[in-house]
NUVEXVEX-308663 format. One record per residue: residue number from 1; residue in one letter; x negated, y negated, z of N, C-alpha, C in turn. Coordinates in steps of 0.1 Angstrom, whole numbers. Each point is the difference from the previous one (the first is absolute). Layout:
N
(NUM,"A",(X,Y,Z),(X,Y,Z),(X,Y,Z))
...
***
This chain:
351
(1,"M",(354,4,415),(-3,12,-9),(-15,1,-2))
(2,"S",(-5,11,3),(-15,2,-1),(-3,7,-13))
(3,"L",(-12,-1,-4),(-5,7,-12),(-5,14,4))
(4,"P",(5,10,-6),(-4,14,4),(-14,3,-4))
(5,"A",(-8,7,8),(-13,4,-3),(1,14,-7))
(6,"P",(-9,2,-10),(1,13,-7),(-5,11,9))
(7,"A",(5,12,-3),(-3,11,9),(-15,4,-1))
(8,"G",(-6,3,11),(-14,4,0),(-10,-11,0))
(9,"T",(5,-13,1),(-10,-11,0),(1,-7,14))
(10,"A",(-11,-7,3),(-1,-7,12),(9,-12,0))
(11,"P",(6,-4,11),(7,-13,0),(-8,-11,-5))
(12,"A",(7,-10,-5),(-7,-11,-7),(-9,-8,10))
(13,"H",(5,0,13),(-8,-9,9),(-13,6,4))
(14,"T",(-3,13,-4),(-13,6,3),(-9,-2,-12))
(15,"L",(4,-6,-11),(-8,-2,-11),(-10,-11,3))
(16,"P",(-12,0,-6),(-10,-11,2),(6,-13,-5))
(17,"A",(-4,-11,7),(4,-13,-4),(-5,-4,-14))
(18,"L",(7,-9,-7),(-5,-4,-13),(-13,-7,1))
(19,"A",(-9,2,-10),(-13,-7,0),(2,-15,1))
(20,"S",(-9,-6,7),(1,-15,2),(-13,-7,-3))
(21,"D",(1,-11,-7),(-12,-8,-3),(-2,-12,10))
(22,"G",(7,1,11),(-1,-10,10),(11,-10,0))
(23,"R",(8,0,-11),(11,-10,-2),(13,8,3))
(24,"P",(10,-7,7),(12,6,3),(7,5,-14))
(25,"F",(5,12,0),(7,5,-12),(15,-1,3))
(26,"S",(6,-7,-10),(15,-2,2),(8,6,-11))
(27,"V",(12,5,4),(9,7,-9),(14,-7,1))
(28,"L",(6,-3,-11),(13,-5,0),(10,11,-4))
(29,"V",(10,3,9),(10,10,-2),(13,-7,-4))
(30,"V",(5,3,-12),(12,-6,-5),(10,11,-1))
(31,"E",(9,2,10),(10,11,1),(12,-5,6))
(32,"D",(12,2,-6),(13,-6,5),(5,9,11))
(33,"Q",(-3,13,1),(5,8,10),(-9,-1,13))
(34,"A",(6,-5,10),(-8,-3,12),(-7,12,6))
(35,"S",(7,12,0),(-6,12,6),(-12,5,-8))
(36,"L",(1,-1,-13),(-11,5,-9),(-12,-10,2))
(37,"R",(4,-13,1),(-11,-10,1),(-7,2,13))
(38,"Q",(7,2,11),(-6,2,13),(-9,12,0))
(39,"A",(4,11,-7),(-8,12,-1),(-13,-2,-7))
(40,"L",(1,-8,-12),(-12,-3,-7),(-9,-9,8))
(41,"V",(5,-9,7),(-8,-9,8),(-8,8,11))
(42,"A",(7,10,6),(-6,8,10),(-11,9,-6))
(43,"E",(2,5,-12),(-10,8,-6),(-12,-8,-4))
(44,"L",(2,-12,-4),(-11,-9,-4),(-9,-4,12))
(45,"H",(7,-3,11),(-7,-3,13),(-8,12,4))
(46,"A",(6,12,-1),(-7,12,4),(-12,3,-8))
(47,"A",(0,-5,-13),(-11,2,-9),(-11,-10,2))
(48,"G",(2,-10,8),(-10,-10,3),(2,-13,-7))
(49,"V",(11,-2,-7),(3,-13,-6),(2,-11,11))
(50,"Q",(-8,-10,-1),(0,-10,11),(12,-9,-1))
(51,"Q",(4,-4,-12),(11,-10,-2),(10,6,-10))
(52,"V",(13,1,5),(11,5,-8),(11,-11,-1))
(53,"L",(3,-4,-12),(11,-10,-2),(12,7,-5))
(54,"E",(12,-5,5),(12,7,-4),(10,-10,-6))
(55,"A",(7,6,-11),(10,-8,-6),(12,9,-4))
(56,"G",(12,-4,2),(12,8,-3),(6,-3,-13))
(57,"S",(-5,-9,-8),(5,-3,-13),(-11,-4,-10))
(58,"G",(3,0,-13),(-11,-4,-9),(-4,-14,1))
(59,"T",(10,-9,2),(-4,-14,0),(-8,-3,13))
(60,"A",(4,6,11),(-8,-1,12),(-14,5,-1))
(61,"G",(-1,12,-7),(-13,6,-2),(-9,-9,-9))
(62,"L",(6,-6,-11),(-7,-9,-8),(-6,-12,7))
(63,"A",(9,-6,9),(-4,-11,8),(-12,3,9))
(64,"L",(1,12,7),(-11,4,8),(-13,3,-8))
(65,"F",(2,6,-12),(-12,2,-8),(-7,-13,-4))
(66,"Q",(8,-10,-3),(-6,-13,-4),(-7,-7,12))
(67,"A",(7,2,11),(-5,-8,12),(-12,7,7))
(68,"R",(0,14,0),(-10,7,8),(-10,8,-8))
(69,"R",(2,2,-13),(-8,7,-9),(-6,13,6))
(70,"P",(8,10,2),(-4,13,6),(-10,7,-9))
(71,"D",(-6,10,5),(-10,8,-8),(7,11,-8))
(72,"L",(12,4,4),(7,11,-7),(15,-2,3))
(73,"V",(8,4,-10),(15,-1,1),(6,14,-2))
(74,"L",(9,3,10),(9,12,-2),(13,-5,-3))
(75,"L",(5,3,-12),(12,-7,-5),(11,10,-4))
(76,"D",(12,-2,6),(11,9,-3),(6,-5,-14))
(77,"V",(4,10,-8),(6,-4,-13),(14,-5,2))
(78,"V",(9,6,8),(14,-4,1),(1,-10,12))
(79,"L",(2,-12,-4),(1,-11,10),(12,-8,-3))
(80,"P",(6,-7,11),(11,-9,-3),(-4,-12,-9))
(81,"E",(9,-4,-8),(-2,-12,-9),(-10,3,-11))
(82,"R",(-12,1,3),(-10,2,-10),(-8,13,3))
(83,"D",(-1,8,-11),(-7,13,2),(-15,-1,1))
(84,"G",(-6,11,4),(-15,0,2),(-8,-3,-12))
(85,"Y",(6,4,-12),(-8,-3,-12),(-1,-15,-3))
(86,"W",(11,-8,3),(0,-14,-2),(-10,-6,10))
(87,"V",(0,5,13),(-8,-6,10),(-15,2,-4))
(88,"A",(-3,12,-5),(-14,3,-4),(-5,-9,-11))
(89,"Q",(9,-3,-10),(-3,-9,-11),(-3,-14,6))
(90,"Q",(8,-4,9),(-2,-14,6),(-13,0,8))
(91,"M",(-3,10,7),(-13,1,8),(-12,-1,-10))
(92,"R",(1,7,-11),(-11,-1,-9),(-1,-14,-7))
(93,"A",(11,-6,-1),(0,-13,-7),(-7,-11,9))
(94,"V",(2,2,13),(-6,-11,9),(-14,3,5))
(95,"E",(-6,12,-5),(-13,3,5),(-11,-8,-8))
(96,"A",(3,-5,-12),(-10,-8,-7),(-13,7,-2))
(97,"G",(0,12,-5),(-13,7,-2),(-5,9,11))
(98,"D",(6,-1,11),(-4,8,11),(8,14,-1))
(99,"W",(-3,9,9),(6,13,-1),(3,5,14))
(100,"T",(13,4,2),(4,6,13),(6,14,-4))
(101,"P",(-4,11,6),(6,13,-3),(15,0,4))
(102,"I",(8,5,-9),(15,1,3),(4,15,-2))
(103,"I",(5,6,11),(5,14,-1),(15,-1,1))
(104,"F",(7,6,-10),(15,0,1),(4,12,8))
(105,"L",(11,-2,7),(7,11,8),(14,1,-6))
(106,"S",(4,13,-3),(13,1,-5),(5,15,1))
(107,"A",(13,2,1),(6,13,0),(1,6,-14))
(108,"R",(-2,-9,-10),(1,4,-14),(-14,6,-4))
(109,"D",(0,11,-7),(-12,6,-3),(-1,4,-15))
(110,"G",(8,-7,-9),(-1,3,-14),(-12,-7,-6))
(111,"E",(-3,5,-12),(-12,-5,-7),(3,-15,-4))
(112,"L",(12,-3,-4),(4,-14,-3),(-2,-9,12))
(113,"D",(3,4,12),(-2,-8,12),(-15,-3,2))
(114,"L",(-8,10,-2),(-15,-1,2),(-5,-10,-11))
(115,"W",(5,1,-12),(-4,-9,-11),(4,-14,3))
(116,"R",(12,-2,4),(4,-14,3),(-8,-6,12))
(117,"G",(-3,8,10),(-8,-5,11),(-14,-5,-5))
(118,"I",(-7,8,-8),(-13,-3,-5),(1,-13,-9))
(119,"E",(10,0,-9),(2,-11,-9),(3,-13,8))
(120,"A",(6,1,11),(4,-12,8),(-12,-6,8))
(121,"G",(-11,8,0),(-12,-5,7),(-4,9,12))
(122,"G",(7,11,2),(-4,9,11),(-12,8,-3))
(123,"D",(-7,5,10),(-12,8,-1),(2,14,3))
(124,"D",(11,3,7),(3,14,3),(15,1,3))
(125,"Y",(5,12,1),(14,2,2),(2,13,9))
(126,"L",(6,-2,11),(3,10,10),(14,3,1))
(127,"T",(4,13,1),(14,3,1),(4,2,15))
(128,"K",(11,-5,4),(5,1,14),(6,14,1))
(129,"P",(0,6,12),(-8,-5,12),(-15,2,-2))
(130,"V",(-7,-10,4),(-15,1,-2),(-6,8,11))
(131,"R",(-8,9,-3),(-8,8,10),(-11,-9,6))
(132,"P",(-2,0,13),(-10,-9,6),(-14,3,-6))
(133,"V",(-3,12,-2),(-14,3,-5),(-2,-5,-14))
(134,"V",(11,0,-8),(-1,-5,-14),(-1,-15,1))
(135,"L",(8,-6,8),(0,-15,2),(-14,-4,3))
(136,"I",(-6,6,10),(-13,-4,5),(-11,2,-11))
(137,"A",(2,12,-7),(-10,2,-11),(1,-11,-11))
(138,"K",(12,-4,-3),(2,-11,-10),(-6,-13,5))
(139,"L",(2,-3,13),(-6,-12,6),(-15,1,-1))
(140,"R",(-6,11,3),(-14,1,0),(-5,-3,-14))
(141,"A",(6,6,-10),(-4,-2,-14),(1,-14,-4))
(142,"M",(11,-7,3),(2,-14,-4),(-10,-8,8))
(143,"R",(-3,3,13),(-9,-8,7),(-14,1,-6))
(144,"R",(-4,12,-4),(-13,2,-7),(-1,-9,-12))
(145,"L",(11,0,-8),(0,-8,-13),(-1,-15,4))
(146,"L",(7,-4,10),(0,-14,4),(-14,-4,5))
(147,"D",(-6,9,8),(-13,-3,5),(-10,-1,-11))
(148,"M",(1,9,-10),(-9,1,-11),(2,-13,-9))
(149,"R",(12,-5,-1),(3,-12,-8),(-6,-12,7))
(150,"R",(1,0,13),(-6,-11,8),(-15,0,-1))
(151,"R",(-6,11,0),(-14,1,-1),(-5,-5,-14))
(152,"L",(8,4,-10),(-3,-4,-14),(1,-15,-1))
(153,"T",(11,-5,6),(2,-15,0),(-12,-7,6))
(154,"E",(-4,5,12),(-11,-6,7),(-13,0,-8))
(155,"L",(-2,12,-6),(-12,2,-9),(0,-10,-12))
(156,"S",(12,-1,-5),(2,-9,-12),(-3,-15,4))
(157,"D",(5,-4,12),(-2,-13,5),(-15,-2,3))
(158,"Q",(-7,10,5),(-14,-2,2),(-8,-1,-13))
(159,"L",(5,8,-10),(-7,0,-13),(2,-14,-6))
(160,"N",(12,-5,1),(3,-13,-6),(-8,-11,7))
(161,"A",(-2,1,13),(-8,-10,7),(-14,1,-4))
(162,"T",(-5,13,-1),(-14,2,-5),(-2,-6,-14))
(163,"N",(9,3,-9),(-1,-6,-13),(0,-15,-1))
(164,"Q",(9,-6,9),(0,-14,1),(-13,-6,5))
(165,"R",(-6,7,10),(-13,-4,5),(-11,1,-10))
(166,"L",(1,11,-8),(-10,2,-11),(1,-11,-10))
(167,"N",(13,-4,-4),(2,-10,-9),(-6,-14,5))
(168,"E",(2,-2,13),(-5,-12,6),(-15,0,0))
(169,"L",(-6,11,2),(-15,1,0),(-5,-3,-14))
(170,"V",(7,5,-10),(-4,-2,-14),(0,-15,-3))
(171,"E",(8,-8,7),(2,-14,-3),(-8,-9,10))
(172,"I",(-10,6,7),(-8,-7,9),(-14,-2,-5))
(173,"D",(-6,-12,1),(-13,-2,-4),(-10,5,11))
(174,"S",(-9,9,-4),(-8,6,10),(-10,-9,7))
(175,"L",(-4,-11,-6),(-9,-9,6),(6,-9,10))
(176,"T",(11,-7,-4),(6,-10,9),(12,5,8))
(177,"G",(6,11,-4),(12,5,7),(13,-7,-5))
(178,"L",(-2,-9,-10),(12,-7,-5),(7,9,-11))
(179,"V",(11,-5,-4),(7,7,-12),(-9,-2,-12))
(180,"N",(-2,10,-8),(-8,-1,-12),(8,-5,-12))
(181,"R",(-6,0,-11),(6,-6,-12),(13,8,-4))
(182,"R",(-1,13,1),(11,9,-3),(12,-4,9))
(183,"G",(-3,0,13),(11,-4,9),(5,-14,-2))
(184,"F",(-9,-9,-3),(4,-14,-3),(10,0,-11))
(185,"D",(-3,6,-11),(9,0,-12),(14,5,4))
(186,"R",(0,11,7),(13,6,4),(8,-9,9))
(187,"L",(-7,-6,10),(7,-8,10),(5,-13,-6))
(188,"L",(-8,-6,-9),(4,-12,-6),(13,2,-9))
(189,"R",(0,11,-7),(12,3,-8),(12,2,10))
(190,"K",(-2,6,11),(11,3,9),(5,-13,6))
(191,"E",(-9,-10,4),(4,-12,5),(7,-10,-10))
(192,"I",(-5,1,-13),(7,-7,-10),(15,4,-1))
(193,"G",(2,14,0),(13,5,0),(9,-4,12))
(194,"A",(-7,0,12),(7,-4,12),(4,-15,-1))
(195,"G",(-9,-8,-4),(2,-15,-1),(11,-3,-10))
(196,"H",(1,8,-11),(10,-2,-10),(14,4,6))
(197,"R",(1,11,7),(12,4,6),(5,-10,11))
(198,"E",(-10,-4,8),(4,-9,12),(0,-14,-3))
(199,"G",(-5,-4,-12),(-1,-14,-3),(-9,-8,9))
(200,"T",(-11,6,4),(-10,-6,9),(-13,-3,-7))
(201,"P",(-8,-10,5),(-12,-3,-7),(-11,10,3))
(202,"L",(-9,2,-9),(-11,9,1),(-13,-8,-3))
(203,"T",(-10,1,8),(-13,-6,-2),(-11,10,-2))
(204,"L",(-8,-2,-10),(-12,8,-3),(-12,-9,1))
(205,"M",(-11,5,7),(-12,-7,1),(-11,9,-6))
(206,"L",(-9,-5,-8),(-12,6,-4),(-12,-8,6))
(207,"C",(-8,7,8),(-11,-7,7),(-14,6,-5))
(208,"D",(-9,-8,-2),(-14,4,-4),(-10,-6,9))
(209,"L",(-9,9,6),(-11,-6,8),(-9,-8,-8))
(210,"D",(-3,-12,4),(-9,-9,-8),(-14,5,0))
(211,"H",(-6,0,-12),(-14,3,-3),(-4,13,8))
(212,"F",(7,11,-3),(-3,12,8),(-12,7,-7))
(213,"K",(-3,-2,-12),(-11,7,-6),(-13,-5,6))
(214,"P",(-2,-13,2),(-12,-5,7),(0,6,14))
(215,"Y",(11,2,7),(0,6,13),(-6,14,0))
(216,"N",(4,8,-10),(-6,14,-1),(-15,-1,-4))
(217,"D",(-3,-10,-9),(-14,-1,-4),(-9,-4,11))
(218,"A",(5,-8,9),(-8,-5,11),(0,9,12))
(219,"L",(11,7,3),(1,8,12),(0,15,-2))
(220,"G",(3,4,-13),(1,14,-3),(15,5,0))
(221,"H",(2,11,-7),(14,5,-1),(5,6,13))
(222,"V",(-9,5,9),(5,5,12),(7,-12,8))
(223,"E",(-7,-11,1),(6,-12,7),(12,-5,-8))
(224,"G",(0,1,-13),(11,-4,-8),(12,9,4))
(225,"D",(-2,13,1),(12,8,4),(5,-3,13))
(226,"A",(-9,-3,10),(4,-4,13),(8,-13,0))
(227,"C",(-4,-9,-9),(8,-12,-1),(14,2,-5))
(228,"L",(1,9,-10),(13,3,-6),(9,7,11))
(229,"R",(-6,8,8),(8,6,11),(5,-10,9))
(230,"Q",(-9,-10,4),(5,-10,9),(11,-9,-6))
(231,"V",(-1,-3,-12),(10,-8,-7),(13,9,-1))
(232,"G",(-1,13,-2),(12,8,-1),(6,0,14))
(233,"R",(-7,1,11),(5,0,13),(7,-13,3))
(234,"L",(-6,-11,-5),(7,-13,2),(13,-1,-7))
(235,"L",(1,5,-12),(12,0,-8),(11,8,7))
(236,"R",(-4,12,5),(10,8,7),(5,-7,12))
(237,"E",(-8,-7,7),(4,-8,12),(10,-11,-3))
(238,"I",(-2,-6,-11),(8,-12,-4),(13,4,-6))
(239,"C",(1,12,-5),(13,5,-6),(8,6,11))
(240,"V",(7,-8,8),(6,5,12),(14,5,-2))
(241,"R",(7,-4,-11),(14,5,-2),(-1,14,-7))
(242,"P",(11,8,3),(0,14,-4),(-2,2,-15))
(243,"R",(5,-9,-8),(0,2,-15),(-12,-8,-6))
(244,"D",(-7,-8,7),(-12,-6,-6),(-10,10,-3))
(245,"V",(-7,-1,-11),(-10,10,-5),(-13,-7,-4))
(246,"A",(-11,5,6),(-13,-4,-4),(-6,11,-8))
(247,"A",(-6,-3,-11),(-5,10,-9),(-14,-4,-5))
(248,"R",(-9,10,-3),(-12,-3,-6),(2,2,-15))
(249,"Y",(0,-11,-8),(4,0,-14),(-11,6,-8))
(250,"G",(-13,-2,4),(-11,5,-7),(-13,-8,4))
(251,"G",(-11,7,2),(-12,-7,4),(2,-9,12))
(252,"E",(-3,-13,-2),(1,-9,11),(13,-8,-1))
(253,"E",(10,5,-8),(13,-6,-2),(11,7,8))
(254,"F",(8,-8,7),(10,5,8),(14,-6,-4))
(255,"A",(11,7,3),(13,-5,-3),(9,1,12))
(256,"L",(9,-9,1),(10,-1,11),(14,-1,-6))
(257,"I",(8,10,4),(14,0,-4),(8,-5,12))
(258,"L",(7,-11,-2),(8,-6,11),(14,-2,-3))
(259,"P",(9,10,3),(14,-1,-3),(7,-11,9))
(260,"Q",(11,-5,-5),(8,-10,7),(-9,-12,4))
(261,"T",(-9,-4,-8),(-9,-11,3),(2,-11,-11))
(262,"P",(5,-11,3),(2,-11,-10),(-13,-7,-2))
(263,"R",(0,-10,-9),(-12,-8,-3),(-6,-6,12))
(264,"S",(8,-6,8),(-6,-7,12),(-6,10,10))
(265,"G",(6,12,1),(-5,10,9),(-13,6,-6))
(266,"A",(-1,0,-13),(-12,6,-7),(-12,-9,3))
(267,"M",(2,-13,-1),(-12,-9,3),(-3,0,15))
(268,"T",(10,1,8),(-3,1,15),(-8,12,3))
(269,"F",(3,12,-7),(-7,12,2),(-14,-1,-5))
(270,"A",(-2,-7,-12),(-13,-1,-6),(-9,-9,9))
(271,"R",(6,-11,6),(-8,-8,9),(-5,8,12))
(272,"A",(10,8,6),(-4,8,12),(-11,10,-3))
(273,"L",(1,6,-12),(-10,10,-4),(-14,-7,-1))
(274,"G",(0,-12,-7),(-13,-7,-1),(-5,-4,13))
(275,"Q",(8,-4,10),(-5,-4,13),(-5,12,8))
(276,"V",(7,11,-1),(-5,12,7),(-13,4,-5))
(277,"L",(-2,0,-14),(-12,4,-6),(-12,-10,4))
(278,"Q",(4,-12,1),(-10,-10,4),(-4,2,15))
(279,"Q",(9,3,8),(-3,3,14),(-8,12,2))
(280,"R",(1,10,-8),(-8,13,1),(-14,-4,-4))
(281,"A",(-2,-9,-9),(-14,-5,-3),(-9,12,-4))
(282,"L",(4,8,-10),(-8,11,-4),(-12,-6,-8))
(283,"P",(-12,2,3),(-12,-7,-6),(-1,4,-15))
(284,"H",(-3,-11,-8),(-2,2,-14),(-12,-9,-4))
(285,"P",(-12,4,3),(-11,-9,-2),(-3,-4,-15))
(286,"A",(6,8,-9),(-2,-3,-15),(11,-8,-6))
(287,"S",(10,-4,8),(11,-8,-6),(-4,-14,-3))
(288,"P",(3,-5,-12),(-3,-14,-3),(10,-10,5))
(289,"I",(11,5,6),(10,-10,4),(2,0,15))
(290,"A",(-5,11,8),(1,0,14),(-9,10,5))
(291,"G",(-3,0,13),(-9,9,6),(7,13,5))
(292,"T",(14,0,-2),(8,12,4),(8,5,-12))
(293,"V",(6,11,2),(8,6,-11),(13,-8,-1))
(294,"T",(3,-4,-12),(12,-7,-4),(7,8,-11))
(295,"L",(13,-4,-2),(7,6,-11),(8,-10,-7))
(296,"S",(3,3,-13),(9,-7,-8),(13,8,-3))
(297,"G",(11,-7,-1),(13,8,-2),(9,-7,-10))
(298,"G",(7,9,-7),(10,-4,-9),(13,5,5))
(299,"I",(10,-9,0),(13,3,6),(11,-1,-11))
(300,"T",(9,9,0),(12,-2,-8),(12,4,8))
(301,"T",(11,-7,-1),(12,2,8),(12,-1,-10))
(302,"C",(9,10,2),(13,-1,-9),(11,8,7))
(303,"V",(12,-3,-4),(11,9,4),(2,10,-12))
(304,"P",(-4,12,1),(0,9,-11),(13,2,-7))
(305,"D",(0,0,-13),(12,3,-8),(-2,12,-9))
(306,"A",(9,3,-9),(-2,11,-9),(-12,-1,-8))
(307,"S",(-5,-12,-3),(-12,-1,-9),(-13,0,8))
(308,"T",(0,0,13),(-12,0,8),(-7,14,-1))
(309,"S",(-13,0,-2),(-7,12,0),(-13,-1,8))
(310,"A",(-5,11,5),(-12,0,7),(-12,-6,-8))
(311,"E",(0,3,-13),(-11,-5,-8),(1,-16,-1))
(312,"S",(12,-5,-2),(1,-14,-1),(-3,-7,13))
(313,"M",(3,5,12),(-4,-6,12),(-15,0,2))
(314,"V",(-6,12,-3),(-15,1,1),(-7,-10,-9))
(315,"M",(5,-1,-12),(-6,-10,-10),(2,-14,5))
(316,"R",(11,-4,6),(2,-13,5),(-9,-3,12))
(317,"A",(-1,10,9),(-9,-2,12),(-15,0,-5))
(318,"D",(-3,7,-10),(-14,0,-5),(-4,-13,-6))
(319,"E",(10,-6,-7),(-2,-13,-6),(-2,-10,11))
(320,"A",(8,1,10),(-2,-10,11),(-13,2,7))
(321,"L",(-5,13,2),(-13,3,6),(-11,-7,-9))
(322,"Y",(1,2,-13),(-10,-6,-8),(0,-15,1))
(323,"T",(11,-6,2),(1,-15,2),(-6,-4,13))
(324,"A",(2,8,11),(-6,-3,13),(-15,1,-1))
(325,"K",(-5,9,-7),(-15,1,-2),(-5,-12,-8))
(326,"A",(7,-4,-10),(-4,-11,-9),(0,-13,8))
(327,"Q",(8,-1,10),(1,-12,8),(-11,0,11))
(328,"G",(-8,10,1),(-11,-1,10),(0,12,9))
(329,"R",(9,9,0),(1,12,9),(3,-4,14))
(330,"N",(1,10,8),(3,-2,15),(13,-8,1))
(331,"R",(10,5,-8),(13,-7,1),(10,9,-7))
(332,"F",(13,-3,2),(11,7,-6),(7,-9,-10))
(333,"F",(6,6,-10),(7,-8,-10),(13,8,-4))
(334,"S",(10,-8,-3),(13,5,-5),(6,-9,-10))
(335,"F",(3,4,-12),(7,-8,-9),(13,-5,5))
(336,"E",(8,9,7),(13,-4,5),(-1,-10,11))
(337,"I",(-10,2,9),(-2,-10,10),(-5,-13,-5))
(338,"Q",(-9,0,-10),(-5,-12,-7),(12,-7,-6))
(339,"L",(9,7,-6),(12,-6,-6),(8,-7,11))
(340,"D",(2,7,11),(7,-7,11),(-6,-13,4))
(341,"T",(-14,0,1),(-7,-12,5),(2,-11,-10))
(342,"V",(0,3,-13),(2,-10,-10),(14,-6,1))
(343,"E",(10,8,2),(13,-4,1),(3,-8,12))
(344,"Q",(-7,3,11),(1,-7,12),(-5,-15,-2))
(345,"R",(-12,0,-7),(-6,-13,-3),(9,-9,-8))
(346,"M",(8,6,-9),(8,-7,-10),(14,-3,7))
(347,"G",(2,6,12),(13,-2,6),(11,8,-6))
(348,"L",(-4,11,-7),(11,9,-6),(3,11,10))
(349,"P",(13,5,-1),(4,11,9),(-7,12,-4))
(350,"I",(-4,8,10),(-7,13,-2),(11,11,-1))
(351,"P",(0,8,-10),(10,11,-2),(-2,10,10))
***
């Protein structure tokens, strides 16, 4: 059975093809009458639709919709077992926020039928027999809406990416390229939450370049800035894991956030940092403890719980940093690791 063309109009196959954005445009036809389905398929191919999917029942149409995700659905209302209204509702339920145009096809032309179709999730309602020129016009309109929605989605994704990049730039220290204090505060809170959920250890290090004021006094602030940039580069290189964060905490003070790092790993990391800095041998002619740039570090490690806060971790690391400086600088100190050492000496088990 073919679809009759209206008098005085050109056959459907002479109409221009549907606009294309370079991607194959697919249409799912759900129609239980084989002759009508074949006629619709022929008209769609003539209109330039590259992919046409066919289903003879609502359940088969729903399965094809889920598996192939067509760009548009032509859906008969009267179907065996489940009617088109039910099928449309199920299609909308599985889209999860996406949108596929659905055009109902039916011999019923009452206002109630139209209302039920729109309420069920349909976007348009065509009465059988459908004229080819009307079908193609509806396809064009739906295709334009679909293309517009895709463009808006792409623009939205680009805008979100740009906003994310701007947020990242706001959290970058302009001198060293490391995360700045604002970014440090946010990321430390984030990792505390992650450690609490995962039950994994989190290490925080606060590091201070030793005797940096004499460095600036002797060599000038331009050289001081160059030194800070070199230290920042070194910290970026040593933070090799994706979630490790090196931040400029302020002035000549730096911070390292090391997720999933236990006490033993924290001290291993600290030793490696000290060795790398020693190998770089950045000159510090005004240092009273060495001829090169050195740093002191305070370490704190814990498995975060509900009482753990960013402020408490920073305070603990800062106290450890003060102790490292009091012990002569050019070293790292941790109250937790010191406790481990004492317990090892006493032969007590380490928790």
